[in-house]
N, CA, C and O atoms as a printed pandas DataFrame, in Angstrom:
     atom_number atom_name residue_name chain_id  residue_number  x_coord  y_coord  z_coord
0              1         N          MET        A               1   -6.500   -2.295    4.072
1              2        CA          MET        A               1   -5.302   -1.903    3.452
2              3         C          MET        A               1   -5.737   -0.406    2.709
3              4         O          MET        A               1   -6.643   -0.426    1.875
4              5         N          PRO        A               2   -5.221    0.567    2.964
5              6        CA          PRO        A               2   -5.725    1.870    2.477
6              7         C          PRO        A               2   -5.542    1.763    1.025
7              8         O          PRO        A               2   -4.703    0.938    0.664
8              9         N          GLU        A               3   -6.239    2.521    0.000
9             10        CA          GLU        A               3   -6.104    2.751   -1.312
10            11         C          GLU        A               3   -4.608    3.190   -1.572
11            12         O          GLU        A               3   -4.088    4.044   -0.855
12            13         N          PRO        A               4   -3.890    2.557   -2.666
13            14        CA          PRO        A               4   -2.783    3.281   -3.102
14            15         C          PRO        A               4   -2.701    4.838   -3.806
15            16         O          PRO        A               4   -3.436    5.152   -4.742
16            17         N          ARG        A               5   -1.889    5.580   -3.327
17            18        CA          ARG        A               5   -1.569    6.776   -3.963
18            19         C          ARG        A               5   -1.486    6.431   -5.092
19            20         O          ARG        A               5   -0.906    5.412   -5.468
20            21         N          ILE        A               6   -2.215    7.457   -5.987
21            22        CA          ILE        A               6   -2.008    7.549   -7.673
22            23         C          ILE        A               6   -0.846    8.459   -7.983
23            24         O          ILE        A               6   -0.819    9.612   -7.553
24            25         N          LEU        A               7    0.226    7.887   -8.814
25            26        CA          LEU        A               7    1.009    9.036   -9.192
26            27         C          LEU        A               7    0.930    9.024  -10.660
27            28         O          LEU        A               7    1.331    8.048  -11.293
28            29         N          ASP        A               8    0.426   10.077  -11.238
29            30        CA          ASP        A               8    0.190   10.221  -12.821
30            31         C          ASP        A               8    1.225   10.958  -13.484
31            32         O          ASP        A               8    1.233   12.177  -13.312
32            33         N          VAL        A               9    2.092   10.440  -14.206
33            34        CA          VAL        A               9    3.389   11.234  -14.629
34            35         C          VAL        A               9    2.996   11.748  -16.221
35            36         O          VAL        A               9    3.977   11.932  -16.941
36            37         N          ARG        A              10    1.926   11.946  -16.707
37            38        CA          ARG        A              10    1.672   12.131  -18.333
38            39         C          ARG        A              10    1.643   13.367  -18.241
39            40         O          ARG        A              10    1.552   13.787  -19.394
40            41         N          SER        A              11    1.669   14.222  -17.518
41            42        CA          SER        A              11    1.803   15.718  -17.630
42            43         C          SER        A              11    3.453   16.179  -17.514
43            44         O          SER        A              11    3.883   17.249  -17.946
44            45         N          LEU        A              12    4.256   15.159  -16.853
45            46        CA          LEU        A              12    5.671   15.682  -16.787
46            47         C          LEU        A              12    6.346   15.464  -18.041
47            48         O          LEU        A              12    5.954   14.769  -18.979
48            49         N          VAL        A              13    7.606   16.265  -17.934
49            50        CA          VAL        A              13    8.440   15.868  -19.255
50            51         C          VAL        A              13    8.905   14.635  -19.000
51            52         O          VAL        A              13    8.638   13.958  -18.007
52            53         N          PRO        A              14    9.631   14.333  -19.935
53            54        CA          PRO        A              14   10.095   12.917  -19.488
54            55         C          PRO        A              14   11.089   12.783  -18.722
55            56         O          PRO        A              14   11.177   11.890  -17.880
56            57         N          MET        A              15   12.108   13.830  -18.976
57            58        CA          MET        A              15   13.283   13.699  -17.897
58            59         C          MET        A              15   12.847   13.673  -16.726
59            60         O          MET        A              15   13.455   12.931  -15.955
60            61         N          GLU        A              16   11.889   14.306  -16.285
61            62        CA          GLU        A              16   11.319   14.400  -14.665
62            63         C          GLU        A              16   10.833   13.180  -14.131
63            64         O          GLU        A              16   11.022   12.799  -12.976
64            65         N          ARG        A              17   10.111   12.493  -15.139
65            66        CA          ARG        A              17    9.233   11.360  -14.708
66            67         C          ARG        A              17   10.134   10.191  -13.697
67            68         O          ARG        A              17    9.692    9.633  -12.692
68            69         N          HIS        A              18   11.236   10.059  -14.182
69            70        CA          HIS        A              18   11.751    8.771  -13.266
70            71         C          HIS        A              18   12.157    9.380  -12.060
71            72         O          HIS        A              18   12.133    8.655  -11.065
72            73         N          HIS        A              19   12.539   10.597  -11.919
73            74        CA          HIS        A              19   12.837   11.065  -10.629
74            75         C          HIS        A              19   12.003   11.057   -9.875
75            76         O          HIS        A              19   12.218   10.562   -8.768
76            77         N          GLN        A              20   10.595   11.667  -10.229
77            78        CA          GLN        A              20    9.456   11.586   -9.546
78            79         C          GLN        A              20    8.778   10.115   -9.049
79            80         O          GLN        A              20    8.166   10.046   -7.983
80            81         N          ILE        A              21    8.933    9.106   -9.820
81            82        CA          ILE        A              21    8.845    7.888   -9.461
82            83         C          ILE        A              21    9.701    7.445   -8.500
83            84         O          ILE        A              21    9.216    6.954   -7.481
84            85         N          PHE        A              22   10.995    7.531   -8.640
85            86        CA          PHE        A              22   11.815    6.990   -7.800
86            87         C          PHE        A              22   11.338    7.520   -6.387
87            88         O          PHE        A              22   11.032    6.762   -5.466
88            89         N          GLU        A              23   11.310    8.767   -6.319
89            90        CA          GLU        A              23   11.215    9.717   -5.278
90            91         C          GLU        A              23    9.908    8.783   -4.296
91            92         O          GLU        A              23    9.971    8.190   -3.219
92            93         N          THR        A              24    8.966    8.977   -5.118
93            94        CA          THR        A              24    7.606    8.328   -4.569
94            95         C          THR        A              24    8.094    6.883   -3.929
95            96         O          THR        A              24    7.861    6.641   -2.744
96            97         N          TYR        A              25    8.632    6.142   -4.592
97            98        CA          TYR        A              25    8.895    4.854   -4.192
98            99         C          TYR        A              25    9.820    4.735   -2.911
99           100         O          TYR        A              25    9.632    3.837   -2.091
100          101         N          GLU        A              26   10.857    5.704   -2.769
101          102        CA          GLU        A              26   11.696    5.625   -1.508
102          103         C          GLU        A              26   10.925    6.202   -0.629
103          104         O          GLU        A              26   11.294    5.896    0.505
104          105         N          ARG        A              27    9.819    7.054   -0.635
105          106        CA          ARG        A              27    9.103    7.421    0.719
106          107         C          ARG        A              27    7.895    6.147    1.246
107          108         O          ARG        A              27    7.246    6.222    2.289
108          109         N          LEU        A              28    7.822    5.146    0.353
109          110        CA          LEU        A              28    6.897    3.816    0.699
110          111         C          LEU        A              28    7.704    3.304    1.949
111          112         O          LEU        A              28    8.931    3.338    2.039
112          113         N          LYS        A              29    6.858    2.838    2.871
113          114        CA          LYS        A              29    7.200    1.803    3.966
114          115         C          LYS        A              29    7.119    0.522    3.341
115          116         O          LYS        A              29    6.572    0.336    2.254
116          117         N          PRO        A              30    7.809   -0.588    4.213
117          118        CA          PRO        A              30    7.379   -1.758    3.652
118          119         C          PRO        A              30    6.089   -2.186    3.673
119          120         O          PRO        A              30    5.405   -1.919    4.661
120          121         N          GLY        A              31    5.492   -2.984    2.497
121          122        CA          GLY        A              31    4.207   -3.200    2.198
122          123         C          GLY        A              31    3.002   -2.409    1.690
123          124         O          GLY        A              31    1.838   -2.742    1.466
124          125         N          GLU        A              32    3.924   -0.791    1.538
125          126        CA          GLU        A              32    2.987   -0.093    0.817
126          127         C          GLU        A              32    3.245   -0.174   -0.764
127          128         O          GLU        A              32    4.112   -0.851   -1.317
128          129         N          ARG        A              33    2.302    0.666   -1.367
129          130        CA          ARG        A              33    2.193    0.740   -2.879
130          131         C          ARG        A              33    1.796    1.890   -3.329
131          132         O          ARG        A              33    1.103    2.612   -2.612
132          133         N          PHE        A              34    2.180    2.286   -4.658
133          134        CA          PHE        A              34    1.323    3.423   -5.412
134          135         C          PHE        A              34    0.987    2.670   -6.819
135          136         O          PHE        A              34    1.373    1.544   -7.133
136          137         N          VAL        A              35    0.290    3.429   -7.487
137          138        CA          VAL        A              35   -0.293    3.234   -8.806
138          139         C          VAL        A              35    0.412    4.284   -9.652
139          140         O          VAL        A              35    0.285    5.478   -9.377
140          141         N          LEU        A              36    1.121    3.882  -10.633
141          142        CA          LEU        A              36    1.884    4.680  -11.436
142          143         C          LEU        A              36    0.923    4.635  -12.824
143          144         O          LEU        A              36    0.638    3.600  -13.427
144          145         N          VAL        A              37    0.410    6.243  -13.257
145          146        CA          VAL        A              37   -0.276    6.200  -14.442
146          147         C          VAL        A              37    0.761    6.886  -15.616
147          148         O          VAL        A              37    1.472    7.873  -15.429
148          149         N          ASN        A              38    0.667    6.197  -16.713
149          150        CA          ASN        A              38    2.037    6.505  -17.798
150          151         C          ASN        A              38    1.322    6.512  -18.876
151          152         O          ASN        A              38    0.246    5.916  -18.886
152          153         N          ASP        A              39    1.873    7.315  -20.192
153          154        CA          ASP        A              39    1.136    7.406  -21.673
154          155         C          ASP        A              39    1.859    6.159  -22.347
155          156         O          ASP        A              39    1.339    5.776  -23.394
156          157         N          HIS        A              40    2.824    5.565  -21.964
157          158        CA          HIS        A              40    3.446    4.265  -22.611
158          159         C          HIS        A              40    3.785    3.163  -21.433
159          160         O          HIS        A              40    3.834    3.348  -20.217
160          161         N          ASP        A              41    4.010    1.920  -22.213
161          162        CA          ASP        A              41    4.563    1.008  -21.493
162          163         C          ASP        A              41    5.919    1.206  -20.636
163          164         O          ASP        A              41    6.957    1.155  -21.295
164          165         N          PRO        A              42    6.033    1.427  -19.239
165          166        CA          PRO        A              42    7.254    1.698  -18.641
166          167         C          PRO        A              42    8.151    0.531  -18.375
167          168         O          PRO        A              42    8.639    0.425  -17.250
168          169         N          LYS        A              43    8.422   -0.373  -19.318
169          170        CA          LYS        A              43    9.157   -1.574  -19.180
170          171         C          LYS        A              43   10.496   -1.051  -18.853
171          172         O          LYS        A              43   11.172   -1.424  -17.894
172          173         N          PRO        A              44   10.848   -0.113  -19.768
173          174        CA          PRO        A              44   12.096    0.428  -19.101
174          175         C          PRO        A              44   12.570    0.668  -17.689
175          176         O          PRO        A              44   13.705    0.585  -17.220
176          177         N          LEU        A              45   11.309    1.016  -17.071
177          178        CA          LEU        A              45   11.375    1.566  -15.716
178          179         C          LEU        A              45   11.605    0.291  -14.812
179          180         O          LEU        A              45   12.453    0.257  -13.921
180          181         N          TYR        A              46   10.767   -0.746  -15.132
181          182        CA          TYR        A              46   10.883   -2.277  -14.334
182          183         C          TYR        A              46   12.371   -2.330  -14.547
183          184         O          TYR        A              46   12.909   -2.345  -13.440
184          185         N          TYR        A              47   13.293   -2.365  -15.560
185          186        CA          TYR        A              47   14.534   -2.604  -15.673
186          187         C          TYR        A              47   15.370   -1.849  -14.748
187          188         O          TYR        A              47   16.389   -2.344  -14.269
188          189         N          GLN        A              48   15.000   -0.741  -14.497
189          190        CA          GLN        A              48   15.675    0.272  -13.612
190          191         C          GLN        A              48   15.554   -0.191  -12.165
191          192         O          GLN        A              48   16.455   -0.405  -11.354
192          193         N          PHE        A              49   14.341   -0.286  -12.039
193          194        CA          PHE        A              49   14.146   -0.969  -10.892
194          195         C          PHE        A              49   14.772   -2.170  -10.334
195          196         O          PHE        A              49   15.232   -2.306   -9.201
196          197         N          GLU        A              50   14.724   -3.057  -11.328
197          198        CA          GLU        A              50   15.287   -4.517  -11.182
198          199         C          GLU        A              50   16.807   -4.366  -10.880
199          200         O          GLU        A              50   17.350   -5.108  -10.061
200          201         N          ALA        A              51   17.462   -3.433  -11.525
201          202        CA          ALA        A              51   18.890   -2.906  -11.402
202          203         C          ALA        A              51   19.194   -2.482   -9.897
203          204         O          ALA        A              51   20.144   -2.893   -9.231
204          205         N          GLU        A              52   18.268   -1.636   -9.507
205          206        CA          GLU        A              52   18.620   -0.797   -8.716
206          207         C          GLU        A              52   17.956   -1.389   -7.114
207          208         O          GLU        A              52   18.539   -1.050   -6.083
208          209         N          HIS        A              53   16.761   -2.246   -7.054
209          210        CA          HIS        A              53   16.085   -2.360   -5.786
210          211         C          HIS        A              53   15.795   -3.979   -6.171
211          212         O          HIS        A              53   14.643   -4.396   -6.053
212          213         N          LYS        A              54   16.739   -4.771   -6.579
213          214        CA          LYS        A              54   16.247   -6.260   -6.972
214          215         C          LYS        A              54   15.814   -6.669   -5.771
215          216         O          LYS        A              54   16.327   -6.459   -4.672
216          217         N          GLU        A              55   14.738   -7.328   -6.069
217          218        CA          GLU        A              55   13.772   -8.380   -5.036
218          219         C          GLU        A              55   13.171   -7.403   -3.570
219          220         O          GLU        A              55   12.763   -7.891   -2.516
220          221         N          LYS        A              56   13.267   -6.074   -3.879
221          222        CA          LYS        A              56   12.910   -5.185   -2.908
222          223         C          LYS        A              56   11.463   -4.368   -3.203
223          224         O          LYS        A              56   10.915   -3.677   -2.344
224          225         N          PHE        A              57   10.907   -4.580   -4.655
225          226        CA          PHE        A              57   10.039   -3.843   -5.263
226          227         C          PHE        A              57    8.802   -5.038   -5.817
227          228         O          PHE        A              57    9.134   -6.099   -6.346
228          229         N          THR        A              58    7.627   -4.711   -5.624
229          230        CA          THR        A              58    6.852   -5.637   -6.520
230          231         C          THR        A              58    6.103   -4.553   -7.856
231          232         O          THR        A              58    6.055   -3.325   -7.941
232          233         N          TRP        A              59    5.577   -5.670   -8.794
233          234        CA          TRP        A              59    5.357   -4.702  -10.074
234          235         C          TRP        A              59    4.190   -5.309  -10.620
235          236         O          TRP        A              59    4.316   -6.513  -10.844
236          237         N          GLN        A              60    3.078   -4.794  -10.896
237          238        CA          GLN        A              60    1.893   -5.413  -11.377
238          239         C          GLN        A              60    1.103   -4.389  -12.229
239          240         O          GLN        A              60    0.695   -3.261  -11.947
240          241         N          TYR        A              61    1.011   -5.145  -13.378
241          242        CA          TYR        A              61    0.367   -4.117  -14.600
242          243         C          TYR        A              61   -1.395   -4.294  -14.052
243          244         O          TYR        A              61   -1.987   -5.338  -13.779
244          245         N          LEU        A              62   -1.864   -3.005  -14.025
245          246        CA          LEU        A              62   -3.078   -2.999  -13.852
246          247         C          LEU        A              62   -4.039   -2.584  -15.112
247          248         O          LEU        A              62   -5.250   -2.799  -15.159
248          249         N          GLU        A              63   -3.319   -2.000  -16.035
249          250        CA          GLU        A              63   -3.971   -1.608  -17.405
250          251         C          GLU        A              63   -2.699   -1.434  -18.282
251          252         O          GLU        A              63   -1.671   -0.829  -17.979
252          253         N          GLN        A              64   -2.992   -2.097  -19.440
253          254        CA          GLN        A              64   -1.839   -2.178  -20.287
254          255         C          GLN        A              64   -2.108   -1.352  -21.842
255          256         O          GLN        A              64   -2.022   -2.021  -22.872
256          257         N          GLY        A              65   -2.407    0.004  -21.904
257          258        CA          GLY        A              65   -2.811    0.464  -23.103
258          259         C          GLY        A              65   -3.961    0.245  -23.797
259          260         O          GLY        A              65   -4.872   -0.465  -23.374
260          261         N          PRO        A              66   -3.969    0.897  -24.990
261          262        CA          PRO        A              66   -3.237    1.617  -25.720
262          263         C          PRO        A              66   -2.736    2.950  -25.410
263          264         O          PRO        A              66   -1.652    3.423  -25.749
264          265         N          GLN        A              67   -3.869    3.623  -24.567
265          266        CA          GLN        A              67   -3.893    5.205  -24.315
266          267         C          GLN        A              67   -3.004    5.071  -23.084
267          268         O          GLN        A              67   -1.967    5.733  -23.044
268          269         N          MET        A              68   -3.328    4.273  -22.090
269          270        CA          MET        A              68   -2.886    4.629  -20.551
270          271         C          MET        A              68   -2.540    3.140  -20.208
271          272         O          MET        A              68   -3.212    2.131  -20.424
272          273         N          TRP        A              69   -1.150    3.288  -19.536
273          274        CA          TRP        A              69   -0.721    2.115  -18.753
274          275         C          TRP        A              69   -0.730    2.633  -17.258
275          276         O          TRP        A              69   -0.299    3.688  -16.795
276          277         N          ARG        A              70   -1.421    1.452  -16.585
277          278        CA          ARG        A              70   -1.412    1.694  -14.732
278          279         C          ARG        A              70   -0.521    0.196  -14.330
279          280         O          ARG        A              70   -0.766   -0.979  -14.606
280          281         N          VAL        A              71    0.471    0.767  -13.648
281          282        CA          VAL        A              71    1.181   -0.165  -12.767
282          283         C          VAL        A              71    1.229    0.030  -11.297
283          284         O          VAL        A              71    1.586    1.107  -10.819
284          285         N          GLN        A              72    0.878   -0.986  -10.567
285          286        CA          GLN        A              72    1.079   -1.002   -9.145
286          287         C          GLN        A              72    2.534   -1.209   -8.793
287          288         O          GLN        A              72    3.135   -2.174   -9.266
288          289         N          ILE        A              73    3.123   -0.359   -7.994
289          290        CA          ILE        A              73    4.361   -0.690   -7.805
290          291         C          ILE        A              73    4.702   -0.598   -5.923
291          292         O          ILE        A              73    4.512    0.456   -5.316
292          293         N          GLY        A              74    5.166   -1.756   -5.285
293          294        CA          GLY        A              74    5.244   -1.762   -3.853
294          295         C          GLY        A              74    6.465   -2.016   -3.666
295          296         O          GLY        A              74    7.326   -2.292   -4.501
296          297         N          ARG        A              75    6.558   -1.898   -2.302
297          298        CA          ARG        A              75    8.071   -1.943   -1.478
298          299         C          ARG        A              75    7.654   -3.389   -0.608
299          300         O          ARG        A              75    6.574   -3.620   -0.063
300          301         N          ARG        A              76    8.705   -4.155   -0.657
301          302        CA          ARG        A              76    8.333   -5.596   -0.035
302          303         C          ARG        A              76    9.047   -5.218    1.422
303          304         O          ARG        A              76    9.050   -6.039    2.340
């Protein structure tokens, strides 16, 4: 399986981040994933995925702060 794409949103203004993340997710084919890099715990984003894509996504923390969070997000 190829390495997942890295999506580093730390340089984006906060209101652009979720749009970019969901746009990246929507382009995934089943079984594909990407790694989100963020400057804070994206737990609210998890809840948004849970509400909008229940049981259709995967979420795995790869790094949990304190400076950087990396989460692998995939499409089931």
